[in-house]
C-alpha positions in Angstrom: -155.5 300.0 62.9 -158.2 302.9 62.4 -158.5 305.0 65.3 -161.6 305.6 66.9 -160.8 309.1 67.9 -162.4 311.8 65.9 -161.4 315.3 65.2 -164.7 317.1 64.6 -163.3 320.1 62.8 -162.4 317.6 60.1 -165.7 315.9 60.2 -167.3 319.1 58.7 -165.5 317.9 55.4 -167.5 314.6 55.3 -171.5 314.8 54.6 -173.7 312.0 53.8 -177.5 311.1 53.3 -177.8 307.8 54.7 -180.4 308.5 57.2 -180.3 309.1 61.0 -179.1 305.6 61.7 -175.7 306.7 59.7 -172.8 309.0 60.5 -169.9 309.9 58.5 -166.4 310.7 59.9 -163.2 311.4 58.3 -161.0 308.3 58.3 -158.0 308.8 61.0 -155.2 306.6 61.4 -153.2 307.0 64.9 -149.2 307.1 64.0 -147.0 306.2 67.3 -144.1 308.2 68.3 -141.0 308.7 66.6 -139.1 306.0 68.5 -141.8 303.3 67.9 -142.4 304.2 64.3 -138.5 304.0 63.5 -138.1 301.0 65.7 -140.8 298.9 63.8 -139.1 298.8 60.4 -135.8 297.6 62.2 -137.5 294.8 63.8 -139.1 294.1 60.4 -135.9 293.5 58.7 -134.8 291.4 61.5 -137.7 289.3 61.9 -137.9 288.6 58.1 -134.3 287.5 58.0 -134.4 284.9 60.8 -137.8 283.6 59.6 -136.7 282.9 56.3 -133.6 281.3 57.7 -136.0 279.0 59.8 -138.3 278.1 56.9 -135.0 277.0 54.8 -133.6 274.9 57.4 -137.1 273.4 58.5 -138.1 272.6 55.1 -135.2 270.6 53.9 -136.3 267.2 52.9 -134.4 265.5 55.8 -136.1 267.7 58.4 -139.5 267.6 57.4 -141.9 266.5 60.1 -145.5 267.4 61.0 -143.8 269.6 63.7 -141.7 271.2 61.3 -144.2 271.7 58.5 -146.3 273.5 61.3 -143.3 275.5 62.5 -142.5 276.6 59.0 -145.8 277.8 58.4 -146.0 279.8 61.7 -142.6 281.4 60.7 -144.1 282.3 57.0 -147.3 284.1 58.7 -145.1 285.7 61.2 -142.7 287.0 58.5 -145.4 288.5 56.1 -147.5 289.9 59.3 -144.1 291.7 60.5 -143.7 293.1 56.8 -147.1 294.5 56.0 -148.2 295.7 59.5 -145.8 298.7 59.9 -146.1 299.8 56.3 -149.1 302.5 56.8 -147.5 303.9 59.9 -144.2 304.5 58.3 -145.8 306.2 55.2 -147.8 308.3 57.5 -144.7 309.5 59.4 -142.3 309.7 56.4 -144.4 311.2 53.7 -147.2 313.1 55.2 -145.6 314.2 58.6 -146.6 317.9 57.8 -150.7 316.8 57.9 -150.3 315.0 61.2 -152.0 316.3 64.4 -150.5 315.7 67.7 -152.5 313.4 69.8 -152.9 315.3 73.2 -154.1 312.5 75.3 -151.7 309.9 74.4 -149.4 308.3 76.8 -146.4 307.5 75.0 -146.9 310.4 72.5 -148.0 310.4 68.8 -150.2 312.0 65.8 -153.4 311.6 64.3 -153.3 311.4 60.7 -156.5 312.5 58.7 -156.0 310.3 55.5 -156.8 311.4 51.9 -159.1 309.4 49.7 -156.4 307.9 47.6 -154.3 306.8 50.8 -157.1 305.3 52.7 -158.0 302.9 50.2 -154.8 301.8 49.6 -153.4 301.5 53.3 -156.4 299.9 54.8 -156.3 296.6 52.8 -152.5 296.3 54.1 -153.8 296.7 57.7 -156.5 294.2 57.1 -154.2 291.9 55.5 -151.7 292.1 58.0 -154.3 291.2 60.9 -155.3 288.3 58.4 -151.8 286.9 58.4 -151.7 287.5 62.0 -154.6 285.4 62.5 -153.0 282.4 60.4 -150.1 282.7 63.1 -152.7 282.2 65.9 -154.2 279.3 64.1 -150.8 277.6 63.4 -150.0 278.3 67.1 -153.1 276.4 68.1 -152.6 273.5 65.6 -148.9 273.1 67.0 -150.7 272.8 70.5 -153.1 270.3 69.4 -150.9 268.2 67.5 -148.4 267.9 70.5 -151.3 267.0 73.0 -152.5 264.3 70.6 -148.7 263.1 70.1 -148.4 262.8 73.8 -151.8 261.2 74.6 -151.7 258.8 71.7 -148.4 258.2 70.3 -148.8 255.1 68.4 -151.7 256.5 66.4 -150.0 259.7 65.9 -147.2 258.1 64.1 -149.6 256.0 62.3 -152.0 258.5 61.0 -150.4 262.0 61.5 -147.7 262.4 58.8 -146.5 265.4 56.6 -149.2 264.9 54.2 -151.9 264.9 56.8 -150.6 267.8 58.5 -150.4 269.8 55.3 -154.2 268.9 54.4 -155.0 270.0 58.0 -153.1 273.5 57.1 -155.1 274.1 54.0 -158.7 274.7 55.5 -157.5 277.0 58.0 -155.6 279.0 55.5 -158.6 279.4 53.0 -160.9 280.5 55.6 -158.7 283.1 56.9 -157.9 284.3 53.5 -161.6 284.1 52.5 -162.6 286.1 55.6 -160.0 288.9 55.1 -161.0 289.2 51.3 -164.6 289.6 52.6 -163.4 292.3 54.9 -161.3 294.0 52.7 -164.1 294.4 50.1 -166.9 295.3 52.6 -164.5 297.9 54.4 -163.5 299.6 51.4 -167.3 299.9 50.4 -167.6 302.2 53.5 -165.3 304.8 52.0 -165.9 307.8 50.0 -164.4 310.9 49.0 -165.2 314.2 51.0 -164.5 317.8 50.6 -161.0 318.7 50.1 -160.1 315.1 48.9 -160.5 313.8 52.6 -161.2 310.0 53.0 -164.7 309.6 54.7 -166.0 306.3 56.1 -169.7 305.5 56.9 -170.6 304.2 60.2 -173.6 303.3 62.1 -174.3 305.6 65.3 -173.5 302.5 67.6 -170.7 301.4 65.4 -168.2 298.8 66.9 -165.7 297.5 64.2 -167.4 294.4 64.1 -165.2 292.2 62.1 -162.0 293.0 63.8 -163.8 292.6 67.1 -165.1 289.3 65.9 -161.6 288.2 64.9 -160.1 289.4 68.3 -162.9 287.3 70.3 -162.0 284.2 68.3 -158.3 284.9 69.2 -159.4 285.1 72.9 -161.3 281.7 72.6 -158.2 280.2 70.7 -155.9 281.7 73.4 -157.9 279.9 76.1 -157.4 276.7 74.4 -153.7 277.1 74.0 -153.6 277.8 77.6 -155.4 274.6 78.4 -153.1 272.6 76.3 -150.0 274.2 77.5 -150.9 273.5 81.0 -151.6 269.7 79.8 -148.3 269.3 78.1 -146.3 270.6 81.1 -148.3 268.4 83.5 -147.6 265.4 80.6 -144.0 266.0 81.0 -143.8 266.3 84.7 -145.8 263.0 85.3 -143.7 261.0 82.7 -140.4 262.6 83.3 -137.8 260.7 81.4 -139.9 257.7 81.3 -142.0 258.9 78.0 -142.8 255.9 76.2 -142.3 256.2 72.5 -143.6 253.5 70.3 -141.0 252.1 67.7 -143.2 250.2 64.8 -141.1 248.9 61.7 -142.7 250.6 58.9 -142.0 247.9 56.4 -143.3 245.1 58.6 -146.8 244.3 59.6 -146.2 241.4 62.0 -143.0 242.3 64.0 -142.1 245.7 65.2 -138.5 247.2 64.8 -138.0 247.4 68.4 -134.2 248.6 68.4 -131.3 247.6 70.5 -133.2 247.1 73.7 -135.8 244.7 72.2 -136.1 240.8 72.9 -136.2 239.9 69.3 -134.7 241.3 66.1 -135.7 241.1 62.6 -132.8 239.0 61.4 -132.4 236.7 64.6 -133.4 233.7 62.8 -131.0 234.1 59.9 -128.0 235.1 62.0 -128.7 232.9 65.1 -125.6 230.4 65.1 -126.5 226.8 65.7 -126.9 225.8 69.3 -126.3 222.3 70.6 -129.0 219.8 71.7 -127.7 220.5 75.4 -127.8 224.1 75.2 -131.4 224.1 73.4 -133.0 221.9 76.2 -131.3 224.4 78.9 -134.4 226.3 80.8 -131.9 229.1 81.1 -131.5 230.0 77.6 -134.8 230.0 75.8 -134.8 230.3 71.9 -136.1 233.3 70.2 -139.0 231.3 68.7 -140.4 230.3 72.1 -140.0 234.0 73.3 -142.1 235.1 70.2 -144.6 232.3 71.0 -145.0 233.6 74.7 -146.0 237.0 73.5 -149.4 237.3 71.5 -149.4 239.4 68.3 -151.5 242.1 69.9 -149.0 242.8 72.6 -145.9 242.4 70.4 -147.7 245.3 68.0 -148.1 247.4 71.1 -144.6 246.9 72.3 -143.1 250.4 73.7 -139.3 251.1 74.1 -137.7 253.6 76.2 -135.2 255.0 73.6 -133.2 257.9 75.1 -132.6 259.8 72.1 -136.2 259.4 70.9 -137.4 260.6 74.4 -135.0 263.7 74.6 -136.4 264.6 71.0 -139.9 264.5 72.2 -139.1 266.3 75.2 -137.2 269.0 73.4 -140.3 269.2 70.9 -142.9 269.5 73.6 -140.4 272.3 75.4 -140.5 274.4 72.1 -144.4 274.3 72.0 -144.5 275.3 75.7 -142.3 278.2 75.2 -143.8 279.3 71.9 -147.2 279.3 73.5 -146.1 281.5 76.4 -144.3 283.8 74.2 -147.4 283.9 72.2 -149.7 284.6 75.2 -147.9 287.5 76.4 -147.4 289.3 73.1 -151.1 289.3 72.6 -152.0 290.9 76.0 -152.4 294.4 74.2 -154.7 292.7 71.5 -156.9 291.3 74.7 -157.0 294.9 76.1 -157.9 296.4 72.9 -160.7 294.0 72.2 -162.0 294.4 76.0 -162.0 298.2 75.3 -163.8 298.2 72.1 -166.3 295.7 73.2 -168.3 298.2 75.4 -168.2 296.1 78.3 -166.5 298.9 79.9 -166.2 302.5 79.2 -164.2 303.3 76.5 -160.6 304.6 77.2 -159.0 306.7 74.5 -155.5 306.5 76.4 -155.7 302.7 76.6 -157.0 302.5 73.0 -153.7 304.7 71.7 -151.2 302.7 74.1 -152.5 299.6 72.2 -152.2 301.0 69.0 -148.7 302.3 69.6 -147.1 298.9 71.2 -149.2 296.1 69.7 -146.9 295.8 66.5 -143.8 295.7 68.6 -145.2 293.3 71.0 -145.7 290.9 67.8 -142.4 291.7 66.7 -141.0 290.8 69.8 -142.8 287.5 70.0 -141.3 286.7 66.4 -138.1 287.5 67.5 -138.2 285.2 70.6 -139.5 282.3 68.8 -136.0 282.5 66.6 -134.1 282.5 70.1 -136.2 279.5 71.4 -135.5 277.4 68.0 -131.7 278.4 68.1 -131.4 277.1 71.7 -133.4 274.0 71.3 -132.3 272.9 67.8 -128.9 271.6 67.4 -129.2 271.5 63.8 -130.2 275.1 63.5 -127.2 276.0 65.3 -124.8 273.9 63.3 -126.2 275.2 59.9 -126.0 278.8 61.2 -122.4 278.3 62.2 -121.6 276.6 58.9 -123.2 279.5 57.1 -121.0 282.1 58.9 -118.0 280.2 58.4 -118.5 279.9 54.7 -119.3 283.6 54.5 -116.2 284.3 56.6 -114.0 282.3 54.5 -115.5 283.5 51.3 -114.7 287.3 52.2 -111.3 286.4 53.6 -110.6 284.6 50.2 -111.9 287.5 48.1 -109.6 289.9 50.2 -106.6 287.6 49.6 -107.2 287.6 46.0 -107.7 291.4 45.9 -104.4 291.9 47.7 -102.5 289.4 45.4 -103.7 291.3 42.3 -102.9 294.5 43.6 -99.4 293.3 44.4 -98.9 292.1 41.0 -100.2 295.5 39.3 -98.0 297.3 41.4 -94.8 295.4 40.6 -92.5 297.1 37.8 -92.4 295.4 34.5 -88.5 295.2 35.0 -88.9 293.2 38.1 -90.8 290.6 36.5 -88.5 287.8 35.0 
């Protein structure tokens, strides 16, 4: 993220003739302190590994559901964000340390990097792209909450109309919009850069300049976050109200008349074929009404709207709802610094350099913290993920042990004298 702090001695290298409504400043990037800059790549590796593991598990054909498709998209966007975001700071700290200027007013310490023209036109698109993928993560979290609210409020309609294909088609417009907006930001942003004296990178700004595109994205983020908060409150209320009596519709897909209502139902699809013959006396008994009479007493509309209380289905729905709640809470906490940065940049309050540098220092770490906690939530709530990870680790351990035994055996043979071999 470009820092708004300007070192005036370096601004003398930037001159422009765009009129009195414009100013030209040297492009500068705030580099966080050493421990933050080093921690970011370490968390990048961890987040990338766990998110790739989640994607491979959730996108298996037997695990594909609307929720897992959204969770996989969320993991993919988180992975790309955590890979691209720390690159400019790592390059500035590693390869341009001698050109860094100590930031005196920074609470956590750090440096200001006056960028050269060749660096700014490469690193700025990386920063904009990482913020674009982060916006995708926000959209996927928003869609995950909306999908869960609809599933709890209209379960029968959700099972009928919201499938894997519909979820994928709903994801595509969000991805295209974010990618298009990010491409426009990158093209227009690079158009404001030019090379100044001594090869420095200069940027053209309005005198009353506020980073409009980034501020607009963060304002949209705050609005989406408000909707996510409301959805999370509704999901919690729904779970608390229904408790263990969440009614899950169980409609047979291959039948249009009689639903497959499972073990607790009064009727089964093959009842007429498998029902043994009953004597006349038992047929006329009022205590044992026939299945045909039961089906006549229940109208078709009511039979099609029958709901069961399947404990396994209820547990699955509750577990999915809890995952959405935890992801939403973690998302809100990880975006607090982004909200503070937006308020600081909006001009509603006096601008604070210390708050700006604090947000620039810890914002990526807060994102990575949220990405890591998401994996912990998946691991705790998903038995399939735990079993797969356990099987994967056991397989690696056995493979390493087998290779070790083979090496020991081969070394034993080679060390045996020829005379000892019969």
